[in-house]
N, C-alpha and C positions, 0 to 999 in steps of 0.2 A: 783381679781380672778387669780389663778395660771394657767399659760399656760400649756397645755398638753405637749408641746414640750420642756418645761423648763427642764434642766438636774437636776436630783435628786441625791444627794450624797448617797453613800452606801459603808460602810466599813465592811470587814469581822469581825466577832466577836472574842473575846479573846480566847474562848475555841477552836474553829476551828483552829485558828492560832497556838496556843500552840501545839495541836495535830500534825499538819502538820510539825511544826518546829522540833519536836522530832522524828516522825516516818519516814518522808521522808529522812533525813540524815542517818538513820540507814540502810534503804534499799539501798541508794546510796553507803554507806560505804562498805556494803557487795558486792555490785555489782563491786565496784572499786577493792576490794581485789580479786575477782574472775578473773577479766580482767588482773590484774597485774601479777597474777600467771599463767595465761593461757600459756600453752606450756613450763612451767618450769619443766624440768625433775628432779630437786632436791627438789621439793615441799615436805613438810612434810605430810605423809599420815594421821597421827593423826589429824593434823589441817584441812586437807581436809574433814575429817569426820564431824568436827564441822561446817565448812563452808558450806558443801553440805546439811547437814540434820538438825542439831540442830538450828542454828541461823535462817535460812530461814523458817523452819516450825514454829518456835516461832513467827516470824514476820507475817507470813500469818495467823496464828491462832488469833493473837491479832487483826490484821486488819479486817478480816472477821467477827469476833465476834462483834466488835464495829460497823462496818457498818450495819450488819443485825439487831442489836439491835436498832440503830437509825432509820433504814428503817421501822421497824414493830412497833415501839412504838406509843402510842396515842399522837397525836399532839394537842396543845391548840386551843381553839375556841376563838381567840382574834386578834384584828388588832391594829396596832399602829396608833395613830391620830397625825399627824404632817405634816407640809409643805403643808397644805390645801388638804390633802388626807387621805384615809384610806390605810394603807400599810400592806401587808403581807410580812415580811422580808424573805430573802433567808436563808435557813437552813445552816449556815456556817459549823456547825459540820458535817452534812451529806455530804456536798460538799468536805470537807477535807478528811473525811473517804473514800469517793469514789475515790479521787485522790490517796490516799495511797494504797487502795485495788487493784485498776486497775494497778498501778505501780508494786506493789509486785506480783500480780497475773500473770503478764506477765514476769517480770524480773526474778523471782525465777526459773521457769522451763527453761527459755531461758539461763540464766546464768549457770544453773547446767550443760548444755551441753558443757560448756567451762571450767569445773573444771579440774585442773591438774590430778585428780585421773582418769579421763577418757582420758588416753593418746592414746589409740588405736582407737579413734572414726574416722569415715570416714570424708572426707572433706565436704560432704553434710550435715552431722550432725553439724559440726563446722560452716558452713555457715548459717544453720538454727538458731543456737545459737546467731550468730551476728545480723541476721535479727530481731530476737525476742527482743534482747537488744535495737536495734534502735526503734522498735515499742513500747517498754516499755517507753522509754524516750519521744517519741512523745506523747503517751497517757497521760503521767504525765504532760507534758507542756500544753496540751489542758485542762486537768482537773484543773491544776493550774490557767489557765486563766479564766476558769468558776468560780472558787472560788474567785478570785480577783474581778471580775466584778459583783459578786452577782447574778449569775443565779438562777432563781426561785423567784425572787422578783416581786410581783404583786402590782400595785398601782391602787386604785379606786379613780378617780377624778371627779369633777363635769362635765368635758368635756368628760370623757371616761376612758379607761383602758390603763395602760402602763405595758408591760410585758417584763421582761429581760430573755433572753435565753442564753444557752452556746454560741450560734453562732451569736447573735445579739439582737436587741430590736424591739419591735413593739408598736406603739400607735394606739389604736382603738377607735375612737369616738363611743358613744352610738348609734348615728344614723346610723352607718355603720353596725350594727349587726342585722341580720335578725332572728336568733334563738340562744338562750343562751346555755350554757354548760349543759350537762346532770349531774344530781346529783349522779347517781348510780355509783358503782365501776366498772372500766373498766381496761383492760390490758394497754390502752394507755391514754395519757393525754386528759382530756375533752376538746372538741372542740367547738367553736362557729361558726355558719354559717354566712358568711359575705355577706350582700346584696349590699353594696356599697364599693367594694374594692378600688375605686378611693379615698376614704376618709382616708384609712389606710396609715400610715406613717411607713416605716420600715428602720432599720439601720443595718449595718453589713452584715451578710450573710442571714438574714431573707428575705424570698420571698416577692417581690414587688407585690402589688395588689392581695393579697391572697383571695381565696374563703372560706378558713377555718383558724381560728386562735386558737391556742392551749393555754390553761392555764397551765403554768409549775408548777402545784401543787406538782409534786413528789419531787421538790427541795425547796418547800416553807415550812416555819416553821408552817404554820397554816393548820388546818384540811381541807381537799379538799371539803367535803360536805358543810361546812360553807362558803367557798369561792364561790362555785357554787351558793348557796342559795343567797348570797349577790349580786353577779352579776345579777342573774335572777331577783331579787327584783327591782334593779335600772333600768333594761331593761323594766320591766313591770310598773314601777312607775316613769315616768319622772319628776313629781312634787317634788319628794324627792331628786333629784339629787343635787340641790343647797346646801343641807345641808351636803353633803359629805365633809369630812375633818373638821367638827366641832364636839365639844363635845356633844351638843344636838342631832345632827344627828346620832352620834355613839350609844347614849343611845337608841334612837328610833329604829335603825337598830337592836340592840340586842333584844329589846322588841318584834319587829315584828318576828324575827327569833327564838324567845324564847331561846336565848343563855345565859340567866341568867342576 
C-alpha cells in the first residue's frame, strides 16, 4: 500500500510549457524595451506608439482571451489511475495562462507609465510605474512556482487525500474529515470540515492543524462536481477505500457516480 506521505512526481504538461515559453518572453521583451528606453529624450515617437499601444494591447488581448476560455470551458469527468491513487492532475494550461495574464496585466499598465513618450510625468507617477513593474515580476515568479509545482493536483488514496496548493501541500486522512466538500458551485474553493486536525500533515505555507481544508478544484483539470462527489463517496463508504488506485475500483466509482 502506498504511503500517503510518499512524494508523487508531477511535471507540467507540454501545452502549458509551450504557451509559457512563448508568451512570457514576449512580455519580458516588451518590458525590457520600455525600461531601457526610459528617460531617453531621443527616443523615436513612432516606435513609442507601437511599444505603448499596439504590442501590449495585443499581448493582453491574447492572454486574457486564452485564460478566460480555459477558465470557463467544460472540464472532463475522468481521473488518472496510477501510483496507487486516483489523480486529478493540475491544469497546466490554466496555470500557465494565469501566470502570463497576471504578469501582462500588471506589467503593461505599470510599464506604460515609464514610456519615453511620457517625458513630463511627475516623479510620483514614475515611482508608481517602477513599483508596478516590481509587483509584476513578483506575481510572475509566484505564478511560475505554482505552475512548476502543479498547484491544483488532487490525489485520492486509500489512506486519504493529498492536495497541492500554490503555497504548499496538505495530506488529509479520511478519518480526519468531519464533513465533506459541498457539490454546489460557490465563489470559493469547496472546503471540508476537519474533525481531527492533529491527523492532518501540512507542508510549505499550508496552515498546520487546520479546521477546514480546501479542495483546489479551480486549478484542477477535472470537473469540480465529479471531484466533490468522489470525495464524499469515499468519506461515506470506508469499505470502498481499499479499491482506490485500482482499475476495478475506478470502474466501480464511475458506475456509482454515473459518470459513464
